[in-house]
C-alpha positions in Angstrom: 0.0 0.0 0.0 1.1 3.5 -0.6 2.3 5.8 2.2 -0.8 8.0 1.9 -3.1 5.1 2.4 -1.0 3.7 5.3 -1.0 7.1 7.0 -4.8 7.3 6.6 -5.2 3.9 8.1 -2.9 4.6 11.0 -4.7 7.9 11.8 -8.1 6.2 11.8 -6.8 3.4 14.0 -5.0 5.9 16.4 -8.3 7.9 16.8 -10.2 4.7 17.7 -7.5 3.4 20.1 -6.9 6.7 21.9 -10.7 6.9 22.6 -10.5 3.6 24.5 -9.8 3.2 28.2 -6.5 1.8 29.3 -8.2 -1.3 30.6 -10.0 -2.0 27.3 -6.7 -1.6 25.4 -5.0 -4.1 27.7 -7.9 -6.6 27.3 -7.6 -6.4 23.5 -3.8 -6.7 23.6 -3.7 -9.6 26.2 -6.9 -11.4 25.0 -8.5 -11.0 28.4 -8.2 -9.3 31.8 -5.2 -11.2 33.2 -3.5 -9.5 36.2 0.0 -10.7 35.2 2.5 -9.8 37.9 0.1 -7.5 39.7 -2.4 -8.6 42.4 -5.4 -7.5 40.3 -6.2 -6.3 36.8 -7.1 -2.8 38.2 -3.6 -2.6 39.7 -2.1 -3.6 36.3 -4.1 -0.8 34.6 -2.8 1.7 37.1 0.8 0.8 36.5 0.5 0.6 32.7 2.3 3.1 30.4 -0.7 4.2 28.4 1.4 5.6 25.5 3.2 2.3 25.1 0.1 0.2 25.0 -1.6 2.6 22.6 1.3 2.3 20.3 1.3 -1.5 20.6 -2.4 -1.8 19.9 -2.2 0.6 16.9 0.6 -1.6 15.5 -1.4 -4.8 16.1 -4.5 -3.5 14.5 -2.5 -2.1 11.5 -0.8 -5.4 10.9 -4.1 -7.3 11.1 -5.8 -4.9 8.7 -2.9 -5.1 6.2 -3.0 -8.9 5.9 
């Protein structure tokens, strides 16, 4: 795909992902609400770097859409 098309797709995905809560982003990335190393999922959400998980989910959705 061309750069213009890719940029358009990434912008659309970014708008959708940025509107989501951090918990919803983690659930989509992890495939569920697993606490991981934390005692609870809420604690995991609190300790999450929101910018990093947004970038990860944008990348994941972009790769899925381009298949």
